[in-house]
C-alpha positions as CSV (number, residue, x, y, z in Angstrom):
1,M,0.0,0.0,0.0
2,D,1.4,3.4,-1.0
3,A,0.7,5.9,1.8
4,R,0.9,8.8,-0.7
5,H,-2.6,7.8,-2.0
6,L,-4.2,8.1,1.4
7,K,-5.7,11.5,1.2
8,N,-8.5,11.7,3.9
9,P,-8.6,10.7,7.6
10,V,-11.0,7.7,7.0
11,D,-8.7,6.2,4.4
12,I,-5.6,6.8,6.5
13,L,-7.3,5.2,9.6
14,R,-8.6,2.2,7.6
15,A,-5.1,1.6,6.3
16,A,-3.6,1.9,9.8
17,L,-6.3,-0.5,11.1
18,E,-5.3,-3.0,8.4
19,K,-1.7,-2.8,9.4
20,E,-2.4,-3.0,13.2
21,T,-4.7,-6.0,12.7
22,A,-2.1,-7.8,10.7
23,A,0.6,-7.1,13.3
24,R,-1.7,-8.3,16.1
25,D,-2.5,-11.5,14.2
26,F,1.2,-12.0,13.4
27,Y,2.2,-11.8,17.0
28,A,-0.6,-14.1,18.1
29,E,0.4,-16.7,15.6
30,L,4.0,-16.6,16.6
31,A,3.1,-16.7,20.3
32,N,1.0,-19.8,19.8
33,R,3.9,-21.6,18.0
34,C,6.6,-20.5,20.5
35,H,7.6,-22.9,23.3
36,I,10.0,-20.7,25.1
37,D,8.1,-19.0,27.9
38,F,9.8,-15.7,28.0
39,V,9.6,-15.2,24.3
40,Q,6.0,-16.3,24.2
41,E,5.2,-13.8,27.0
42,L,6.8,-11.0,25.0
43,L,4.9,-12.0,21.8
44,F,1.6,-12.0,23.8
45,R,2.4,-8.6,25.2
46,L,3.1,-7.3,21.7
47,Q,-0.2,-8.8,20.5
48,N,-1.9,-7.0,23.4
49,E,-0.3,-3.7,22.4
50,E,-1.4,-4.1,18.8
51,E,-5.0,-4.8,20.0
52,K,-5.0,-1.5,21.9
53,H,-4.0,0.2,18.7
54,V,-6.8,-1.6,16.8
55,D,-9.3,-0.4,19.5
56,L,-8.1,3.2,19.4
57,I,-8.3,3.4,15.6
58,R,-11.8,1.9,15.6
59,K,-12.9,4.5,18.1
60,M,-11.5,7.2,15.9
61,L,-13.3,5.9,12.9
62,V,-16.6,5.9,14.9
63,R,-15.9,9.5,15.9
64,L,-15.3,10.5,12.2
65,A,-18.5,8.7,11.1
66,G,-20.3,10.7,13.7
67,G,-19.1,13.9,12.1
68,H,-16.3,14.7,14.5
69,C,-13.8,15.6,11.9
70,P,-11.2,18.2,12.8
71,T,-10.8,21.1,10.4
């Protein structure tokens, strides 16, 4: 995805949501395959951080859909 083509806040946030979701799923998959406790713990923590980003972006999209777009 070429970020130069993302012109408006909704498109930007949708692209960010896609990336954050992919990162979350990536860390979850690795954590579930890892058998070293401290590495698995780190991967689950990273997955959790990405989930926080996903939630934040979704909330921003809801705000934009409600007409709360900054000028």
